[in-house]
N, C-alpha and C positions, 0 to 999 in steps of 0.2 A: 521278190524282185522289185527294184525301184523303178520309177517312171523313166529315168534316164537310161537304165539298162534295157528297158523295153524298146526304146527307140532304136537300138542296135539289132535286137534279135527277135522282135515280136513279143507278144505278151498274152498270157492267159488271164481272162477276167472271170470273176465269180459274180453271178446275178442272183439276188434274193427276190423271189417273185411270190405274189399272192393273186388268187383269182377266184371268181364265182364260176363254178363249172356248169351252171345251168344252160348256158348258150353255147357251150363247147362240146365237140365230139371227142372229148378226152384230151390228153396232152399230145400224143404222137401225131405228126403231120400225116394227113390223108388227102388224096386228091378230091376236090370238090366239096370238102367239108371244112367247117371252121374249127380249128383246134388251137390250143394255147401255143404249141410249138410253131405252128404255121403262122399265127398272128405275129409272134415275136420275130421269127426269121424273116418274114416279109418286111417288117420294120427295119431290121438290120440290113437287109438288102438295099433299102432306100437310103439309109444313112451312109452306107459304104459303096454306093453305086459307081463311084468314079475310081475306086481303089481295089480292083481285082474281085475275086470270087467272094460272094457274101458269106459271112461267118455262119457256122452251124452250131446248134446247141446240143450239149450232152446234159442229161437231167438226172437228178437223184432218184426220182420216183415217177414212173410213167402212169399217171392217174387215169382212170377210166372215164368214160363219158358221164357227165353230171357230177363228178367228184370235185370238191373244192380244195383250195390250199391257202394257208396263211403263211407257211414256212417252206415253200418249195425252193430248191437250189439247183442252179444250172451253171455250166461254164461254156465259154467260147474262146477260140484262139484267134487273135489278130496277127496279121503279118506285120513286119516292121513298117511297111508303107502305110498300112491302115492305122496302126498305132501312132505313127508320126502325123498323119492327117488329122486324127482325133486330137492330138496334143497341141496342134496349132490353133485350135478353136477355143482357146481359153476365154479371153475377153472378160473384162471387169474383175479380174483376179479369181474367177470361178474355176474350179477343177474341171478338166475335160470330162471326167466321169460323171459329174453332176449334170453337165450338158447332155451326155449320152442318156442318162436316166430321163431327163425331160423330153428328149426327142422320141425315145422308145415309147414312153407313156402316151405321148400325143399321137403317135402313129398306130400303135398296137391296141391301145385301149381307150379310144376317145369317149366311150360310154362308161369307163371306169370299172369294167368287169375283169380286166387284167391289169395289174400294177407291178412295175419293177420298183421295189422299195429301195434297193441299193445295188450299186455296181462297185466292185473293188478289184484291185490287182490281186490275183490268187497267189498264195504262198507256193514256193517250189514243191512239186510233188502232188499238188492238189488235183483231184479228179472228182467231179460232182457225183458220178455214179459209183466208182469203185472205192473211194476213200471213206465213205461213212461207216461209223460203228453201229448206228441204229437209225430207224425211221419211227416217227410217232404219229399216230392218228387218233382222232376222237370221232365218236358217233353219237348223235342226239336223237332220242326217242321221247315223244310226248304221249303218254298213255292217258287214261281218264283221270288220273290223279294230278295231271299237269294242265296248265292253261294252254289253249291253242292260239298262239300268237300269230296272226296273219303276216306280220312283218318278218317272222322267222320261218315261214312255211317252206321256203326254198332250201333251208339248211337243217330241217328237222323232219323226221318221219313221224306221222301221227298213227298211233295204234288204238283201235276202237275197243279197248277193254282195259282191265287192270293187270299190271305186271308185278311180279314178285322180285324185286332187285336182289334180295338176299339169296334166293335160289339161283338167279343169274350169275351172281358173284361166285357162288360155289362151283357152278359149272365152268365158269371161265378159268378158275384156278386149276382145274384138272388138265388144262391144255398147256400150261406153262412148261418151258424147257426146250431142249433140243429134240425134235421129233420129225417124222415124215408127216406132213400135213396134206397128203393127197386127197383126203376126204373133204377138205375145205378149199381146194384149189382147182380152178378151171384148167383142164389138161392142155399142155402145149408140147409139141414134139421136141424131144431132147432137153426139156426143162426139168430141173430138179425141184422137188417139193419139200426138201429138207430145210428147216428153218429153226432158229432159236427164238422162241417167243419169250421175251424178257418181262413183259408186263401185260396184264389184261384184267381190268377191274371195272366195276359198275358203281356209279355214285348218283344219288338223286340230288340235284342242285336245289338251292333255296326256292326257286320258282316251281319246283316239282318235276322238271324235265330230267329224264334219265340220260346220263352221259357215260359212254364207254370210253376208256383210255387204253390204247394198245401200243406196245412198242416191241420191235423185233429187229434183228440184224438186217432183214429184208423181208418183204411180203411177196408171195407169188400171186398170180392173177386171180382176182376176186376173193382172196383169202380173208381179208378183213370183213367184208360184207357177209361172207358165208359164216364166219365165226359169230358175228353179231346176230345173224338170223338164227343160228343154232341156240344161242343163249336166250333169245327172245322166246323160242319154242319152250325152253325150260321155264322161263318166267310166266308163261301162260298156262303151265301145267301139263303140256302135251307129253313130256317125259321128264325123268329126274335128272339132276345134275351129273350123276355118274355115267349117264348115257353118252355124254359128249366124249369122254375118254374111250368108251367102247367104239364109237364111230371113228375116232382118230386111229385107234389100233387096227380096225378093219381096213382102213386105207383105201376106201372106194367112195366115189360120189354117191349120194343118196337123196331120196325124195322125202326124207324124214323131217326136213325143215326147208324153209324158203330163204334164199339169199336176200338180205336186206337191200332196200332201194338205195341208189347212189346218193340221193340228195342229202341224206343225213351224215355223210362222211366228209371229213376234212383232214388233209395232211397238215399237221401243225408245226413239225420241227424235224430237222435232219441233224444228227449229231456226228461231229468229226473229231478225230484225235488231235493232239497238239501238233503244231506245224511240223516239227521235226519228225513226226511219226506218219505223216500223210503218205509219203511215197511207199514206205514199207507196207502200210495198210492196203494201198491200191494194188501192190504186187501180190500180196497175199490173197486178196479177193479175186483178182484175175486168174491166178493159178487154180483156185478152187472152182471157178466157173468154167474154166477151159478143160477140166477133167471130164471123162465120159459122163454124159447126162448132166453136165454141170452148168449149162446155159440156163439163165433164169430171168425172170422179170422182177422188178422191184416196185411195181405198182400195188395199190390197195384194192 
């Protein structure tokens, strides 16, 4: 949709967002708590205070408290009046969307812990939540074979021993594919725990830090941190790599491992299909999630 078309019928905007989750109680708006959604929607309410109801955000992944993001995606819908008001604030030849980015960052993240990196007019059929093909996360762990960098302490879990990344990798590989991940998901009424885990690997970076890379069509509540915690248990020798598949097949939450802390987890990217496939993908995802027990969460 072009900017001139939006003036007539309203417009959907895509927001690309990054944040340090340490000071936030997760993404989702909650009374009395500072959240990413709350901070951004409060900023939007200020920007559009004279032009009707404040826009609300729909997000690709509802991250938990303390989880970070470098590649979060959300969308909002502006009325024709709101879009028209925004478009009259050009000035100096600058795009109205550049001006919106500046205002949102000034209002929502004056300390720089949440940043809107880009605002763009969304293609037809785009839905930040329902259109994605996949979400990607990383998780950082510094064991005794890695330096403890105090400047990265808010984004890295420190482990007080030596871990075996080879064993962790073998365990991770047993979880790949389309499965019921109930053993690794925090239960939610009516929510499915069936997911397709497309990638799960562990690598030791040049500085010695262990980094997990995970990608799936979606992640249910606490799934990433649970799987990371389970592979850490393999890495410390508590049980063998094949035990993870046994736990998955059993399909029940267990105390055999600890869920990894939130601070090491970052949502890095959300993948969408080509523009002409966005609407079909969103329809497909909505149909799947509206089936019995089909409601789910896409957070990590």
